[in-house]
C-alpha positions in Angstrom: -22.2 166.0 0.0 -25.5 167.4 1.4 -26.8 167.1 4.5 -29.4 164.7 3.3 -27.0 162.6 1.7 -25.5 162.5 4.8 -29.1 162.0 6.2 -29.8 159.3 4.1 -26.4 157.6 4.9 -26.7 157.5 8.2 -30.1 155.5 8.3 -28.7 153.3 6.1 -25.9 152.3 8.8 -28.4 152.1 11.4 -28.8 148.4 11.9 -32.6 148.5 12.6 -32.7 150.2 8.9 -34.0 147.4 6.4 -31.3 148.9 3.8 -28.5 149.7 6.4 -24.9 148.8 4.7 -23.8 145.2 5.6 -19.7 144.9 5.2 -19.0 141.8 2.9 -18.0 138.7 4.4 -14.3 137.6 3.7 -13.9 135.2 1.5 -12.3 131.8 2.7 -9.2 130.8 0.9 -9.5 128.4 -1.5 -7.6 125.3 -0.4 -8.6 122.8 -3.0 -5.6 121.8 -4.7 -7.1 120.9 -7.7 -8.4 124.4 -8.0 -5.0 125.9 -8.0 -3.6 123.5 -10.6 -6.6 124.2 -12.8 -4.6 126.5 -15.0 -1.6 124.1 -15.6 -0.9 124.1 -19.0 -0.3 120.4 -20.4 3.2 120.9 -21.9 2.5 117.5 -24.3 0.9 117.9 -27.6 -2.6 117.1 -27.7 -2.5 114.5 -30.2 -0.3 112.4 -28.0 -2.7 112.9 -25.1 -3.5 109.2 -23.9 -4.3 110.3 -19.9 -5.6 113.4 -18.2 -2.8 115.8 -16.7 -5.4 116.0 -13.9 -4.9 112.3 -13.5 -0.9 111.5 -13.9 -0.6 114.2 -10.7 -3.1 113.1 -8.6 -1.6 109.6 -9.0 1.5 110.8 -8.4 0.7 112.9 -5.8 -1.2 109.6 -4.1 2.0 107.1 -4.4 4.4 109.2 -3.2 2.3 109.6 0.1 2.0 105.8 -0.2 5.7 104.8 -0.4 6.6 105.5 -4.2 10.3 106.9 -5.0 10.4 106.6 -8.4 8.4 106.4 -11.3 8.1 102.8 -11.6 6.8 102.6 -8.6 4.4 105.4 -9.2 2.9 103.3 -11.6 2.9 100.1 -9.8 1.1 101.8 -7.2 -1.5 102.8 -9.9 -2.1 99.4 -11.3 -2.3 98.2 -7.3 -4.8 101.0 -6.8 -6.4 101.4 -10.3 -9.7 100.0 -8.8 -10.0 102.8 -6.2 -8.7 105.7 -8.7 -11.4 105.2 -10.5 -13.7 106.1 -8.3 -12.6 109.4 -9.0 -10.3 109.9 -11.9 -11.0 109.6 -15.7 -8.6 107.0 -16.6 -8.8 106.8 -20.2 -6.7 104.6 -20.9 -5.9 103.1 -17.7 -2.8 103.9 -15.9 -0.2 105.9 -17.6 3.4 103.9 -18.1 6.4 105.0 -16.0 7.7 106.7 -18.8 4.4 108.9 -19.2 5.5 109.8 -15.8 9.2 110.4 -16.2 8.2 112.6 -19.7 4.9 114.6 -18.0 7.0 115.8 -14.9 10.4 116.2 -17.2 8.4 118.5 -19.3 6.5 120.4 -17.1 7.5 124.3 -16.1 8.8 124.4 -12.9 8.0 128.3 -12.2 4.4 127.2 -13.3 4.5 124.2 -11.3 6.1 125.8 -7.9 3.2 128.8 -8.9 0.7 126.1 -8.4 2.1 124.7 -5.3 2.8 128.3 -4.1 -0.6 129.6 -4.8 -2.3 126.3 -2.5 0.3 127.0 0.2 -0.7 130.2 0.5 -4.2 129.7 0.7 -3.3 127.0 3.2 -1.2 129.6 5.4 -3.7 132.3 5.4 -6.5 129.8 7.0 -3.5 128.8 9.7 -1.4 132.3 10.3 2.1 132.4 9.4 4.1 133.3 12.2 7.6 131.7 11.0 9.4 131.0 8.0 12.8 129.4 7.5 14.9 129.5 4.3 17.8 126.5 3.9 19.3 124.7 0.9 19.1 121.0 0.0 21.6 119.8 -2.8 19.3 116.4 -4.2 22.6 114.0 -5.1 20.7 111.6 -6.3 20.6 113.7 -9.4 23.8 114.3 -10.5 25.0 113.1 -14.2 21.4 115.2 -15.4 21.7 116.0 -19.1 23.6 119.6 -19.5 26.5 118.6 -16.7 24.9 120.6 -13.6 25.7 118.2 -11.2 23.4 117.5 -8.5 20.3 119.3 -8.4 20.4 122.0 -5.7 17.0 123.5 -4.3 16.6 126.5 -2.2 13.2 126.2 0.2 11.1 128.4 2.5 9.2 126.7 5.2 6.4 127.6 7.5 7.8 126.2 11.3 4.8 126.4 12.8 2.3 124.3 9.9 5.6 122.2 8.5 4.9 123.1 5.2 6.7 124.0 2.1 6.1 127.7 1.0 8.1 127.7 -2.0 11.2 126.1 -4.1 13.5 127.6 -6.3 16.3 125.0 -8.1 19.8 126.7 -8.3 22.7 125.3 -10.1 25.0 124.9 -6.9 24.9 126.2 -3.6 27.2 128.9 -4.3 23.6 130.5 -6.2 21.4 130.1 -3.2 21.8 133.5 -2.6 20.3 134.8 -5.7 17.4 132.2 -5.3 16.4 134.0 -1.4 15.2 137.1 -3.5 13.1 135.4 -5.6 11.3 133.3 -2.9 11.1 136.1 -0.6 8.9 138.3 -3.0 6.5 135.0 -3.2 5.6 135.4 0.1 3.5 137.5 2.0 5.3 138.4 5.3 3.7 140.4 7.2 4.2 139.8 10.9 7.0 136.5 10.3 9.8 136.0 11.5 12.7 134.8 8.5 15.1 133.0 9.9 17.9 132.8 7.3 21.4 130.9 7.8 24.5 132.7 6.7 24.1 132.4 3.2 21.5 134.8 3.5 23.1 137.6 5.5 22.9 140.6 3.2 21.7 143.8 2.9 19.5 143.6 0.2 17.7 140.4 1.5 17.0 142.2 5.2 16.0 145.3 3.0 13.4 143.3 1.1 12.1 141.3 4.3 11.3 144.5 6.5 9.8 146.3 3.9 7.5 143.5 3.3 6.2 143.9 6.7 8.4 141.0 8.5 11.3 141.1 10.9 14.5 138.8 9.6 17.1 136.3 11.8 19.8 135.8 9.9 23.1 134.3 11.3 26.1 135.8 10.7 29.8 134.1 10.8 32.9 135.3 8.6 31.3 136.0 5.2 30.1 139.4 6.9 33.8 140.2 8.8 33.1 143.2 9.7 29.8 142.8 11.2 31.2 139.5 13.0 33.8 140.9 14.8 31.6 144.2 15.4 29.3 141.8 17.5 32.0 139.2 18.8 33.5 142.3 20.2 30.4 144.0 22.1 29.4 140.8 23.6 32.6 140.5 25.0 32.6 144.0 26.2 29.2 143.3 27.7 30.2 140.1 29.7 32.7 142.0 30.9 30.4 144.2 32.3 27.8 141.8 33.0 25.3 143.6 31.1 25.5 146.9 32.8 23.2 149.7 31.5 22.4 147.4 28.8 18.8 146.0 27.5 19.0 143.0 27.2 17.7 139.1 27.7 18.9 135.6 28.7 17.4 132.4 28.5 19.6 129.1 29.0 18.1 125.6 27.4 19.6 122.1 28.5 18.5 118.8 26.6 20.4 115.5 27.4 19.8 112.1 25.2 21.6 109.1 23.8 24.9 109.9 26.3 24.9 113.9 24.9 24.3 116.8 27.4 23.9 119.9 25.6 23.4 123.1 27.6 22.4 126.8 25.2 22.9 130.0 26.7 20.9 132.7 24.4 22.4 136.3 24.9 20.5 139.7 23.1 21.1 142.7 23.3 19.0 145.3 22.2 20.1 148.5 20.7 23.2 147.4 20.9 26.1 150.0 21.2 29.0 150.6 19.1 28.2 148.4 16.1 29.5 150.9 13.2 27.8 149.2 10.7 24.4 149.3 12.4 23.0 151.6 10.0 23.6 149.4 7.1 21.5 146.7 8.1 18.2 148.3 7.8 15.6 148.0 11.1 18.7 146.0 12.8 17.3 146.3 17.0 19.0 143.2 17.9 21.7 141.0 17.7 22.1 137.7 20.1 24.9 135.1 20.8 24.0 131.8 21.4 27.0 129.6 23.3 26.5 125.9 23.2 28.2 123.6 25.7 28.2 119.8 24.2 29.5 117.0 26.4 29.4 113.4 25.6 31.4 111.2 27.9 34.7 112.9 28.5 34.1 115.2 25.6 33.8 118.6 26.1 33.1 121.4 23.3 32.2 124.8 23.3 30.9 126.6 20.2 29.2 130.1 19.6 26.8 131.6 17.1 26.0 135.5 16.2 23.0 136.5 15.0 21.2 139.7 14.0 17.5 140.8 13.9 14.9 143.8 13.4 12.6 142.2 15.8 12.7 143.5 19.5 10.6 140.5 20.8 11.9 138.7 23.7 14.6 136.7 24.3 12.6 133.3 24.2 11.4 133.8 21.2 14.9 134.6 19.3 15.6 131.5 21.0 12.6 129.3 19.3 13.0 131.1 16.0 16.9 130.2 15.8 15.9 126.6 17.6 13.5 126.3 14.9 15.6 126.9 11.7 18.0 124.0 13.1 15.2 121.8 12.9 15.1 122.3 9.0 17.8 119.6 9.3 16.5 117.1 11.5 12.6 117.3 10.5 12.4 118.1 6.7 15.9 117.2 5.0 16.5 114.2 6.9 13.5 112.7 6.6 13.2 113.7 2.9 16.6 111.3 2.5 15.7 108.6 4.9 11.9 108.4 4.4 11.5 109.7 1.3 14.9 108.4 0.0 15.6 111.6 -1.9 19.4 111.5 -2.5 19.0 108.1 -3.8 16.4 109.9 -5.9 17.7 108.8 -9.9 14.9 111.0 -11.4 17.3 113.2 -13.7 15.4 114.3 -17.3 14.6 117.7 -17.7 13.1 119.4 -14.8 11.8 115.7 -13.3 13.8 116.2 -10.5 12.9 119.6 -9.4 9.1 118.9 -9.6 9.4 115.2 -8.1 11.1 117.1 -5.4 8.2 119.4 -4.7 5.2 116.4 -4.8 8.2 115.1 -1.4 7.2 118.4 0.3 4.1 118.3 -0.3 3.3 114.9 0.8 5.4 115.0 3.9 3.6 118.5 4.6 0.2 116.4 4.5 1.7 113.8 6.5 2.8 115.7 9.4 -0.3 117.6 9.5 -1.7 113.7 10.7 -1.7 114.0 14.6 -2.6 110.5 14.6 0.2 108.0 16.0 3.1 106.6 14.7 6.0 107.9 12.6 6.1 109.7 9.0 7.6 106.2 7.8 4.9 104.8 9.4 2.2 106.9 8.2 3.5 106.7 4.7 3.6 102.7 4.7 0.4 103.2 6.0 -1.2 105.7 3.4 0.2 102.9 0.7 -1.6 100.0 2.0 -5.0 101.7 3.5 -6.7 103.7 1.0 -9.2 105.1 4.2 -6.1 106.8 5.4 -4.8 107.7 2.6 -8.4 109.4 2.0 -8.1 110.9 5.4 -4.9 112.5 4.5 -6.2 114.1 0.7 -9.0 115.2 3.0 -6.8 117.9 4.4 -6.2 119.2 1.0 -10.2 119.9 0.5 -13.1 117.8 1.5 -13.8 117.5 -2.6 -10.0 116.4 -3.5 -12.0 113.0 -3.9 -15.3 113.4 -5.6 -17.0 110.0 -6.9 -17.1 110.1 -10.9 
């Protein structure tokens, strides 16, 4: 580049110059759910399509938000809200029948369906910021008896703790296959700067490597399925406790809870750069080991429990403790709500991919309900969404303010 070229470039970089270089603004992520579903392939033959695919998806989502748990209930919701739905949906042949909902969701490619939701979730997380990711499995027991003799459907899901969003989901044949689903889920996400917590099933060297290479940090529960690592961590903490952590970089955090006649104390102990772990080199980026000691008192009964974790994060003990505690919250905040409020264990959706695809609708609905900061439980908000279309519209507006445009 010549001196004249450099001079001209300097002039253009000058903010007072009329032809100065202006950096293009970073585009905001597209949050419209319909935008992310635009490319979803309709599985039906053209000659059999009496209802628009978009209509079927939107009615189903609105119905699940409003309390519907079965295809019959989704149809009933549609019939009851037909005038309201007709404001923004085509409805060329009225409300689809429950058989139509069943057939369409059974035929929808779950990979493509999941990809649409994952695309939307990624856009939402780009807007909100992703800090703590949790991965866990769940059985949909009501799906037992599906064709093919697979028994009940197991799903492995990944969650954004702060936002209460399901970021991805993979169906597996049974719980033993969860380990194969975790790498597939991790590939869906931008893990840069995220703390990824997984229970003992995911405590695998390749999983740890994948998380670190993607720019995240792992927080993995260690149990007897990793016997050498488990014993070395136990011995390290035993020696550290005997020596009162002398010479070790460490942290301790204590939390106490009371309620329903029960008292629980948890002591989180972290050792950074732990010495004496012969297998440390096998775990990419391992920087800390964690011991969680729990004492629970309920009346005259006292129980003790110890759990161990490894992490590639050198964050403070309170941050790691929050990650561990947050992972336990999956059962209470997500799985329990899906079973009790959405009656997921009682769902009889069995045909084709219906159970897996309906499970996605429940998780998106739960995420939207959790984003509402008004008073009331999730159960109450779900019922309100079925009764009050203004409230339902407010929930859907969190997807995009153009989600319900007038025809």
